[in-house]
C-alpha positions in Angstrom: -118.2 86.9 143.1 -115.0 88.5 144.4 -112.7 86.0 146.3 -110.7 88.8 147.8 -112.0 89.1 151.3 -112.7 85.4 151.6 -111.1 83.3 154.3 -109.5 80.7 151.9 -107.2 78.1 153.5 -103.5 77.9 152.5 -102.8 76.3 149.2 -99.7 74.7 150.6 -101.3 73.8 153.9 -101.8 70.0 153.4 -98.3 69.6 152.1 -96.9 71.3 155.2 -98.8 69.5 157.7 -98.0 66.1 156.1 -94.2 66.8 155.9 -94.3 66.9 152.0 -92.9 70.5 151.7 -89.2 70.8 151.3 -87.3 73.8 152.8 -83.9 74.9 151.7 -82.0 72.3 153.6 -84.2 69.5 152.5 -83.9 69.6 148.7 -82.2 66.3 147.3 -79.3 67.3 145.2 -77.0 64.7 143.4 -73.4 64.7 144.4 -73.9 67.0 147.2 -71.1 68.1 149.5 -71.4 69.8 152.8 -69.8 72.8 154.4 -69.5 73.5 158.2 -68.7 77.0 159.5 -65.9 77.8 161.8 -66.5 81.0 163.7 -64.3 83.4 165.7 -64.0 83.0 169.5 -62.8 86.5 170.1 -64.6 89.9 169.7 -61.8 91.8 168.0 -58.3 91.1 166.8 -56.3 89.2 164.0 -55.9 85.6 163.1 -52.2 84.8 164.1 -52.3 81.3 162.7 -54.8 78.8 161.4 -53.7 75.1 161.3 -56.0 72.9 159.2 -53.7 70.0 158.7 -55.6 67.7 161.2 -59.0 68.5 159.5 -57.7 67.9 156.1 -56.4 64.5 157.1 -59.8 63.3 158.4 -62.2 60.9 156.5 -64.3 62.5 153.7 -62.8 65.9 154.1 -62.6 67.8 150.7 -60.9 71.0 151.7 -60.9 74.0 153.9 -61.6 77.5 152.8 -60.2 80.4 154.9 -58.8 83.9 154.2 -55.7 82.5 152.5 -57.4 80.6 149.6 -61.1 81.8 149.4 -62.4 83.5 146.1 -62.1 87.2 146.1 -65.2 89.3 146.6 -66.5 92.6 145.4 -66.1 94.8 148.5 -68.7 97.3 147.1 -71.5 94.7 147.3 -74.0 95.3 150.2 -77.5 96.2 151.0 -79.8 99.3 150.6 -77.5 101.1 153.0 -74.3 100.6 151.0 -71.3 98.1 151.1 -71.8 95.5 153.8 -68.6 94.1 155.3 -70.8 91.5 156.9 -70.9 89.8 153.5 -67.3 90.0 152.9 -66.2 86.8 154.3 -62.8 85.1 154.3 -61.1 88.1 152.7 -58.5 88.8 155.3 -57.3 87.9 158.7 -59.2 90.6 160.5 -61.7 89.7 163.3 -64.2 92.5 163.6 -66.7 90.8 166.0 -67.3 87.5 167.8 -68.9 84.8 165.9 -67.5 86.0 162.5 -67.2 83.1 160.1 -63.4 82.5 159.5 -63.4 79.2 157.7 -65.4 76.5 156.0 -64.7 72.8 156.2 -66.0 71.0 153.2 -66.8 67.2 153.3 -68.8 64.3 151.8 -71.3 64.4 154.7 -72.3 67.0 157.3 -71.1 64.8 160.1 -67.6 64.6 158.5 -67.6 68.3 158.0 -68.7 69.1 161.6 -66.1 66.7 163.1 -63.3 68.0 161.0 -64.2 71.7 161.8 -63.7 70.8 165.5 -60.0 70.0 164.6 -59.3 73.4 163.0 -56.8 75.2 165.4 -56.8 79.0 165.4 -54.7 81.4 167.4 -55.4 85.0 167.7 -53.8 88.4 168.3 -56.5 89.9 170.6 -57.2 93.5 170.6 -59.3 95.5 173.0 -63.1 95.4 172.0 -65.9 97.8 172.6 -69.5 96.5 173.0 -70.6 98.9 175.7 -73.6 100.7 174.2 -75.3 103.9 175.6 -76.8 107.0 174.3 -73.7 109.0 175.6 -71.2 106.8 173.9 -68.4 109.1 172.7 -68.4 107.6 169.2 -72.1 108.2 168.7 -72.7 110.0 165.3 -75.7 111.3 163.3 -77.4 108.3 161.7 -77.8 107.9 158.0 -80.9 109.9 156.9 -81.9 106.9 154.6 -85.6 107.3 155.5 -85.5 111.0 155.5 -84.1 113.8 157.7 -84.6 114.3 161.4 -87.7 116.4 162.3 -87.2 120.1 163.5 -90.7 121.7 163.5 -91.4 124.7 165.7 -89.5 125.8 168.9 -89.3 122.7 171.0 -87.4 124.3 173.8 -89.8 127.3 174.1 -92.8 124.9 174.0 -91.3 122.8 176.7 -90.5 125.7 178.9 -94.2 126.9 178.5 -95.8 123.4 179.1 -97.8 122.8 182.3 -96.8 119.2 182.4 -93.5 117.8 181.1 -92.3 114.1 180.8 -88.5 113.6 180.3 -87.5 110.0 180.5 -85.1 107.4 179.1 -86.2 104.0 177.5 -84.0 101.0 176.6 -84.5 97.9 174.5 -81.9 95.1 174.1 -80.6 93.3 171.0 -83.4 91.0 169.7 -83.1 88.3 167.3 -85.4 87.2 164.4 -85.3 83.7 166.0 -87.0 81.9 162.9 -87.6 78.3 163.4 -85.8 77.2 160.3 -82.0 77.7 160.4 -80.4 79.5 157.5 -79.3 77.1 154.7 -78.0 77.5 151.2 -77.1 75.0 148.4 -75.2 76.4 145.3 -74.1 74.6 142.2 -73.3 75.2 138.5 -75.6 74.1 135.8 -75.5 75.0 132.1 -73.1 77.9 132.9 -75.4 79.3 135.5 -75.1 79.6 139.2 -78.1 77.8 140.8 -79.0 78.7 144.3 -81.6 77.3 146.7 -81.5 79.5 149.9 -83.8 80.4 152.8 -84.3 84.1 152.1 -87.1 86.8 152.0 -86.5 88.0 148.4 -84.8 85.8 145.8 -84.6 88.6 143.0 -82.8 91.0 145.4 -80.5 88.1 146.7 -79.6 87.1 143.1 -78.6 90.7 142.2 -76.5 90.9 145.3 -74.8 87.5 144.6 -74.0 88.7 141.1 -72.4 91.9 142.2 -70.6 90.1 145.2 -69.0 87.5 142.9 -68.4 89.7 139.7 -71.0 87.8 137.8 -73.5 88.8 135.1 -77.0 88.9 136.9 -78.2 86.6 134.1 -75.8 83.9 135.3 -77.6 83.7 138.7 -80.8 82.0 139.7 -81.9 82.0 143.3 -85.0 80.1 144.6 -86.6 79.9 148.0 -89.9 78.0 147.4 -90.7 77.5 151.3 -89.1 79.5 154.0 -89.7 78.6 157.8 -89.9 82.1 159.1 -87.8 85.1 158.5 -88.9 88.1 160.6 -86.1 90.1 158.7 -83.4 87.7 159.6 -83.4 86.4 156.0 -83.8 89.8 154.2 -80.4 91.3 154.6 -78.8 90.6 151.1 -76.7 87.5 151.3 -76.6 85.6 154.5 -73.2 83.8 155.3 -74.5 80.5 154.5 -75.0 81.6 150.9 -71.8 83.5 150.6 -69.8 80.3 151.7 -71.8 77.9 149.7 -71.1 79.8 146.6 -67.4 80.1 147.4 -67.4 76.4 148.1 -69.0 75.3 144.8 -66.7 77.6 142.9 -63.7 75.7 144.4 -65.0 72.2 144.4 -67.0 72.3 141.1 -69.9 70.3 142.7 -73.0 71.2 144.7 -72.3 72.4 148.3 -74.8 72.8 151.1 -74.2 75.1 154.1 -76.6 75.1 157.0 -75.8 77.2 160.1 -76.3 75.5 163.6 -78.7 77.4 165.9 -75.9 78.8 167.9 -74.3 80.0 164.5 -77.6 81.7 163.6 -77.4 83.7 166.7 -73.7 84.6 166.2 -73.6 85.3 162.5 -77.2 86.4 161.4 -78.0 90.1 161.8 -80.3 91.1 164.9 -82.3 94.2 165.9 -79.8 96.5 167.7 -80.1 97.7 171.2 -81.6 101.1 171.5 -81.4 103.9 174.1 -84.1 106.5 173.8 -84.8 109.8 175.5 -88.4 111.2 175.0 -89.5 114.6 176.3 -93.2 115.5 176.0 -94.8 118.8 177.0 -98.6 119.4 177.4 -101.1 121.9 178.9 -103.4 120.7 181.7 -106.1 119.9 179.1 -103.8 117.3 177.6 -102.9 119.1 174.4 -99.4 118.3 173.3 -97.1 121.4 173.0 -93.9 119.6 172.2 -92.4 116.1 171.3 -88.7 115.5 171.4 -87.4 112.1 170.7 -83.7 111.2 170.6 -82.8 107.6 169.7 -79.4 106.0 169.8 -78.9 102.5 168.5 -75.9 100.1 167.8 -74.2 99.6 164.4 -71.0 98.0 163.2 -68.1 99.7 161.4 -68.6 97.1 158.7 -71.9 98.4 157.4 -74.2 101.4 157.8 -77.9 100.9 159.0 -80.8 102.9 160.3 -83.0 101.8 163.1 -85.7 104.3 162.5 -87.0 104.6 166.1 -88.3 108.2 165.7 -90.7 107.3 162.8 -93.9 107.3 165.0 -93.0 110.7 166.5 -93.2 112.2 163.0 -96.7 110.8 162.4 -98.9 109.8 165.5 -99.6 113.1 167.3 -100.3 116.7 166.6 -98.0 119.1 168.2 -96.7 122.6 167.4 -93.1 121.6 168.0 -91.5 118.3 167.1 -87.8 117.6 167.2 -86.1 114.2 166.6 -82.6 113.0 166.4 -81.2 109.6 165.5 -77.7 108.6 166.6 -75.7 105.5 165.4 -73.1 104.1 168.0 -70.3 102.0 166.3 -69.4 98.9 168.2 -67.4 95.7 167.6 -70.5 93.8 166.8 -72.1 92.0 163.8 -73.9 94.6 161.6 -77.4 94.7 162.8 -80.4 94.7 160.4 -84.1 94.8 160.2 -86.3 92.6 162.6 -90.2 92.6 162.4 -91.2 96.1 162.9 -87.8 97.7 162.4 -87.2 101.1 164.2 -91.1 101.2 165.0 -91.1 98.4 167.5 -88.5 99.8 170.0 -89.7 103.4 169.0 -93.1 102.7 170.0 -92.1 101.2 173.2 -90.4 104.6 174.1 -93.1 107.0 172.7 -96.1 105.1 174.0 -94.7 104.6 177.4 -93.9 108.3 177.6 -97.6 109.1 176.5 -98.8 106.8 179.3 -96.6 108.6 181.8 -98.1 112.0 180.5 -101.5 110.7 181.1 -100.6 109.6 184.6 -99.2 113.0 185.5 -102.2 114.8 184.1 -104.6 112.4 185.9 -106.2 111.7 182.5 -107.5 108.6 180.8 -104.7 107.4 178.4 -107.3 106.7 175.6 -108.7 110.2 175.9 -105.2 111.7 175.8 -104.5 110.1 172.6 -107.7 111.1 171.0 -107.1 114.7 172.0 -103.9 114.8 169.9 -105.2 113.4 166.6 -103.6 115.2 163.7 -105.4 116.2 160.5 -102.2 116.2 158.4 -98.8 114.8 158.8 -97.5 116.6 161.9 -94.0 116.9 160.5 -94.5 116.5 156.7 -97.7 118.5 156.4 -98.9 116.0 153.9 -102.5 114.7 153.7 -103.1 111.2 155.0 -104.3 108.8 152.3 -106.5 107.3 154.8 -106.2 107.4 158.7 -108.5 105.4 160.9 -106.6 105.4 164.1 -109.4 106.9 166.1 -111.9 104.2 165.1 -109.3 101.5 166.1 -108.9 103.2 169.5 -112.7 103.8 170.2 -113.8 100.4 169.1 -110.9 98.7 171.0 -111.8 100.6 174.2 -115.5 99.4 173.8 -114.7 95.8 173.2 -112.1 95.8 176.1 -114.4 97.3 178.6 -112.0 100.3 179.0 -114.8 102.6 180.4 -114.9 100.8 183.7 -111.3 101.0 184.3 -110.0 102.8 187.5 -107.0 104.7 186.1 -105.3 104.9 189.4 -102.4 102.2 189.7 -102.3 99.4 192.1 -106.0 99.2 192.7 -106.9 95.8 191.7 -105.8 92.6 193.6 -106.6 89.0 193.2 -105.1 87.2 196.2 -101.4 87.7 195.9 -101.6 89.1 192.4 -101.8 92.7 191.2 -104.0 93.3 188.0 -103.8 96.1 185.6 -104.6 97.1 182.1 -102.8 99.2 179.4 -103.1 100.6 176.0 -100.8 101.7 173.1 -101.5 103.0 169.5 -99.2 102.9 166.6 -98.9 103.1 162.9 -96.6 101.6 160.3 -95.6 103.1 156.9 -97.3 101.3 154.0 -97.2 101.3 150.3 -95.9 99.4 147.3 -92.5 99.2 145.7 -91.6 98.4 142.1 -92.4 94.9 141.1 -93.1 92.8 137.9 -95.3 90.0 137.0 -96.4 87.9 134.1 -99.5 85.9 133.2 -99.8 83.2 130.6 -103.3 82.3 129.3 -103.0 78.6 128.6 -104.9 76.6 125.9 -106.7 74.6 128.7 -108.4 77.7 130.0 -106.1 78.1 133.0 -103.8 81.1 133.8 -100.1 80.7 135.0 -99.2 83.7 137.2 -95.6 84.3 137.8 -94.3 86.9 140.4 -91.0 86.9 142.3 -92.8 86.9 145.7 -91.7 85.1 148.8 -93.9 83.1 151.1 -92.1 83.0 154.5 -95.1 81.5 156.3 -97.6 84.2 155.6 -99.6 82.5 152.9 -98.6 84.6 150.0 -99.4 82.0 147.6 -103.0 81.8 148.7 -103.4 85.6 148.9 -102.0 86.2 145.5 -104.1 83.5 143.9 -107.2 85.4 145.1 -105.9 88.6 143.8 -105.1 87.1 140.3 -108.6 85.3 140.2 -110.3 88.6 140.9 -108.2 90.6 138.5 -108.8 88.0 135.7 -112.4 87.5 136.7 -112.2 83.7 137.0 -112.3 81.2 139.8 -109.3 80.3 141.8 -109.1 76.8 140.3 -108.0 78.2 137.2 -105.0 80.0 138.6 -101.6 78.5 138.8 -99.3 80.6 140.9 -95.5 80.6 140.5 -93.3 82.4 143.2 -90.0 82.5 145.0 -87.7 82.3 141.8 -85.4 85.2 140.7 -86.0 84.1 136.9 -89.6 85.4 137.4 -88.2 88.9 137.3 -87.7 91.9 139.6 -89.9 91.9 142.6 -89.8 93.4 146.2 -89.1 91.1 149.0 -91.2 89.9 151.9 -90.4 92.9 154.2 -91.4 96.2 155.4 -95.2 95.3 155.1 -94.8 96.1 151.4 -94.7 92.5 149.9 -98.3 91.7 149.3 -99.1 95.3 148.2 -96.2 95.3 145.7 -96.9 92.0 144.2 -100.7 92.4 144.0 -100.3 95.7 142.2 -98.1 93.9 139.6 -100.5 91.2 139.1 -103.5 93.6 139.0 -101.7 95.6 136.3 -100.6 92.7 134.2 -104.1 91.0 134.3 -105.8 94.2 132.9 -103.2 94.2 130.2 -103.9 90.6 129.4 -107.6 90.8 129.4 -107.4 93.7 126.9 -105.6 91.4 124.5 -107.4 88.1 125.0 -110.2 88.4 122.5 -109.3 86.3 119.3 -105.8 86.0 120.6 -103.8 82.8 119.8 -103.0 80.8 122.9 -100.8 80.4 124.8 -100.5 84.1 125.4 -98.0 85.5 127.8 -98.0 89.2 129.0 -95.8 91.0 131.5 -95.9 94.2 133.3 -93.8 96.4 135.7 -95.2 98.8 138.2 -92.3 101.3 138.3 -94.1 103.8 136.0 -97.5 103.5 137.9 -95.8 104.0 141.2 -94.0 107.1 140.0 -97.4 108.8 139.3 -98.6 108.4 143.0 -99.3 111.6 144.8 -97.1 112.2 147.7 -99.1 111.4 150.9 -98.8 109.8 154.4 -99.6 106.2 153.8 -99.8 104.1 157.0 -101.5 101.2 158.7 -102.8 101.8 162.3 -103.6 99.8 165.3 -104.8 100.2 169.0 -103.7 97.5 171.4 -105.1 96.8 174.8 -103.7 94.4 177.3 -104.5 93.0 180.8 -101.8 91.6 183.0 -101.5 89.9 186.4 -98.2 90.5 188.3 -96.9 88.5 191.3 -94.8 91.2 193.2 -93.2 88.5 195.4 -91.7 86.7 192.4 -91.7 89.4 189.7 -93.6 87.1 187.3 -95.8 88.8 184.7 -98.6 87.1 183.0 -100.5 88.6 180.1 -104.1 87.5 180.4 -105.7 89.3 177.5 -104.5 91.0 174.3 -106.9 92.9 171.9 -105.7 94.5 168.8 -107.9 96.7 166.5 -106.3 97.2 163.1 -106.8 99.5 160.1 -104.6 97.9 157.4 -106.4 98.7 154.2 -108.5 96.1 152.2 -108.0 92.6 153.7 -107.3 90.2 151.0 -107.9 87.1 153.3 -109.1 87.6 156.9 -107.9 84.2 158.0 -104.3 84.8 156.9 -104.3 88.5 157.8 -105.6 87.7 161.4 -103.0 84.9 161.7 -100.4 87.5 160.8 -101.7 90.0 163.2 -101.9 87.5 166.1 -98.5 86.2 165.4 -97.1 89.8 165.4 -98.8 90.3 168.8 -97.1 87.2 170.1 -93.9 88.5 168.9 -94.6 91.8 170.8 -95.5 89.9 173.9 -92.2 87.9 173.6 -90.3 91.3 173.2 -92.0 92.6 176.4 -91.4 89.7 178.6 -88.5 87.6 177.2 -86.3 88.5 174.4 -82.8 89.8 175.1 -79.5 89.2 173.4 -76.8 89.2 176.0 -73.2 89.7 175.6 -70.4 88.9 178.1 -68.8 92.4 178.8 -65.4 90.8 179.2 -65.2 88.7 176.0 -67.8 90.4 173.9 -69.3 87.0 173.1 -72.9 86.1 173.0 -73.8 84.1 176.3 -77.3 83.1 175.3 -76.9 82.1 171.7 -79.5 79.3 171.6 -83.2 78.7 172.5 -82.3 77.6 176.0 -80.7 81.0 176.8 -82.6 83.3 174.4 -86.1 83.0 175.6 -89.1 83.4 173.3 -92.8 83.2 174.1 -94.0 79.5 174.5 -97.6 78.3 174.4 -97.9 78.6 178.1 -97.1 82.5 177.8 -99.9 83.2 175.4 -103.3 84.3 176.7 -106.6 84.8 174.8 -105.7 87.1 171.9 -108.2 88.8 169.8 -107.3 90.7 166.5 -110.0 92.4 164.4 -110.3 94.9 161.6 -111.7 98.3 161.1 -113.0 98.9 157.7 -110.1 100.7 155.7 -108.9 101.3 152.1 -105.8 102.6 150.6 -106.9 104.8 147.7 -103.4 104.9 146.2 -103.3 101.1 145.6 -105.4 99.5 142.8 -106.3 96.6 145.3 -106.7 99.0 148.3 -104.1 97.2 150.2 -101.8 98.5 153.0 -99.9 95.7 154.9 -100.2 93.5 158.0 -96.7 92.1 158.6 -95.3 94.4 161.2 -98.3 96.3 162.7 -99.1 93.5 165.1 -95.7 93.5 166.8 -95.3 97.3 167.0 -97.1 98.8 170.1 -97.7 95.5 171.8 -94.8 95.8 174.3 -95.7 99.2 175.1 -99.3 98.2 175.9 -98.0 95.4 178.1 -95.5 97.7 179.9 -98.2 100.2 180.5 -100.5 97.5 182.0 -97.7 96.5 184.4 -97.4 100.1 185.7 -101.2 100.1 186.2 -100.9 96.8 188.2 -98.0 97.8 190.2 -97.6 101.5 190.3 -93.9 101.2 189.1 -92.7 102.2 185.7 -90.6 99.8 183.7 -88.6 101.7 181.2 -86.3 98.9 180.0 -87.2 95.7 178.2 -87.7 92.9 178.7 -89.7 93.0 181.9 -87.6 90.5 183.7 -88.4 89.0 187.0 -85.5 90.9 188.7 -86.8 94.2 187.4 -90.4 93.6 188.6 -89.6 91.9 191.7 -90.5 93.8 194.9 -88.3 93.0 197.9 -91.1 94.0 200.3 -94.5 93.8 198.6 -96.8 96.5 199.7 -100.6 96.6 199.5 
């Protein structure tokens, strides 16, 4: 009987709840030294002088690394988007942004390193900085077309001019951080002429390749492990974090193991975040609710140190049918840390803009927002013209509306009151691109009848070990007790990272392929027998199609207009995410994503001092995230779905829960109050009514 589809509990669950699991900063290493990071206190300029003499004279201090003595790095090393100056630490006296690591104090204990770091005296030559972001910024330029060109279908201007109803509005989202519970930590040492690394990251193989390039090493010399990761949300996926770069530098200099763990404040200052966005959406429709035009212009922050694309217009290419669609993405270079992906990259801020605009269109048409979306369902990709591999958005919307009781909703705003509270409901739909990327796996048929499955996957709290054990058991046609899973080690071979909602699909495909290969060789074979496979060739044979997960999200809020407080009472998400390997784990992922979307809607906002350019809320006291008291009754469920292009039928669940949730909540706040909120988060001061009216 198939175990895929069964709600198996986590393999590592007992070890986690009893404290037996060791994260990157917990692993015991003999003769371990510690590094403490010194960061810049100015937003732009140069180091005029750095006096480390007092630090060097303190007990236990082993040395101080800075731009004058640090190992040289390969400045061509970077991420998917090209060279990344965010990794090129301690290479010169330039200060490109506030919080830049500028020195590492190394000592026998963490306490000694931290105490000595406070004695490093730095003077700067300050220069004017620019962190003032907007769509109209004079330095705005076309963004990299990394995920494809901007859309230009039909005549948008003519269709807007001929439309009977037009929406033309601006929507803004702030800088948002991954805010993973586990701080970033790395330990590096040399053993048997190989660089050994234990690091908190989302893809050990990709990190190992980046380390090799960055430090001019043969890739075979580098081994990276990340057995347990306490959350990532994209913050541990951008190549090499500063903790890793500095730990490798330190072990090269000291010749002994060195561990570098960032403080919470340093995580906020030195780890990439989602960039702020400023988006303009124009929609044109006839009185019957048929879209005639979609125009979506999205600007986002970048750093001169590295290119990046926050693909906010993705959903405008795929969600709705319209004869004319035009999108434009603009990058605005500022004196900030290079931004990078955070859960639901591009789609999360982009959906807030598009789905808010769709709600505004429904309001102006006097139409049910659910009905408006149903009337604009495409049959092929609205921009690409490609067929959908499967598209179950309408069933998500229809079943969600039924469960939520949407049919009884009065679509007029500010009509429900409970005492001093205004009550409203909202909806948003979304998609997230899916598919698999090249990965490898190996399986050994052991003499005792068990199978050792090795794949370079990462478990960042998602339950990947458990899900992949089920996939392997089904593929080998054995019970799960006969599967030994090995993951999170770059020595296991090339594998995609835990990101982009493609991890499980990529790893499962590799396991399924190698299992079939092994089964064909097992008869009369001498044991142990090891077989390996790589999915690159299989993926290359896939037909070009639109492949996405889909969701419909419904929310109910209560708003106190006298205080501006917004409380989310209900959240319902219906999801079409392909074949569900483990409904327990998948539902946990989706609920967690919806919680993150709620947090995005109500709380999360990275704030910089406009005078100094520095973060002013670089900790959990100032950077607010959703707490238990914020979380209502959340329901997440599945619409039957299957991805025909994947041997396991998988799409992905990592991002789709977050994407769309903020828009559903913002739309509910409008329904409660009658006032549109076009900027996130929905802070008290934005919602507060000076003179609350009936």
